[in-house]
N, C-alpha and C positions, 0 to 999 in steps of 0.2 A: 851332468845331472842331477836336483833334486828329488829325492824317492818323495813323489807325492802322500803318501801313508804317516812319512814324518815331519812333524811341524815343524813352521819355520825358527822356533824358540829353542828345539833339542838340534837342529842342525848346526845352529848358532852358538852353543854351547859348549862353556869350556872345560863343564867338571870335571870329564873324565882326568881331569889334571889333578884332581884332590883324591886323595888314598888315605884312606880308614884301616889303619893295622893293629889289634889289639898286642902287636910284639913289636909294636915301635913304638916310641913315647907315648907311649901309656894308652893308646888307640883313640891321642889327638888328632883330629884332621892334618895333614901332611900337604904340601907339593910335589906331586908326583911322587917318587921315593928316595925323596933325599931327608930326608931327615928338616928337615924347614917348618914349622908346623906354619899354618895358616895362621893362627894369632899374631905369630912376630908376623908375615906377610900387615897383616889388616895394622898393628902399631906401630911402623913405619907412615904409613899413609897416614894415618890420628897426628901424625907429628910434623907433618908436612913437607916427608921426601918424596919429591918428587921420582916416578918408575922412573930415570937415568937412572939417578943415583943410589936406588934398590937393586938394580942391573948391573952396576957396576960393584956393590959391597955383599955380591950375590952372585959371582959372573956363570953359576950351575944356573942360576934361575932364568927365563924367557919371559917376556912380554906375557905373554897368554897365560903365564904363572900367575900373576899378577894378576889377573881379569880373573881368571880362578875363581882366586881368593876373593875377591868381589863379588863373584855370583852366589856362590858356595853362602858370602854371609848375607845376601840379599836375601836367598829363600830359606831363609831362618827363619 
């Protein structure tokens, strides 16, 4: 059941996967607490790496992490 007080945009958001911690990687946005920078994921996407390849190279990542990185940068 969807809480009617929460917008549809918020219920579909993956931004909770992005962490900014000044004690990790100089405060750069990272995926969960994995020490994988959002920029690293975005750089791979920018050169055309498909999601499946990124997930194979970084098995600790999940598809939702890639979506979170894209959502994060789209809101900047």
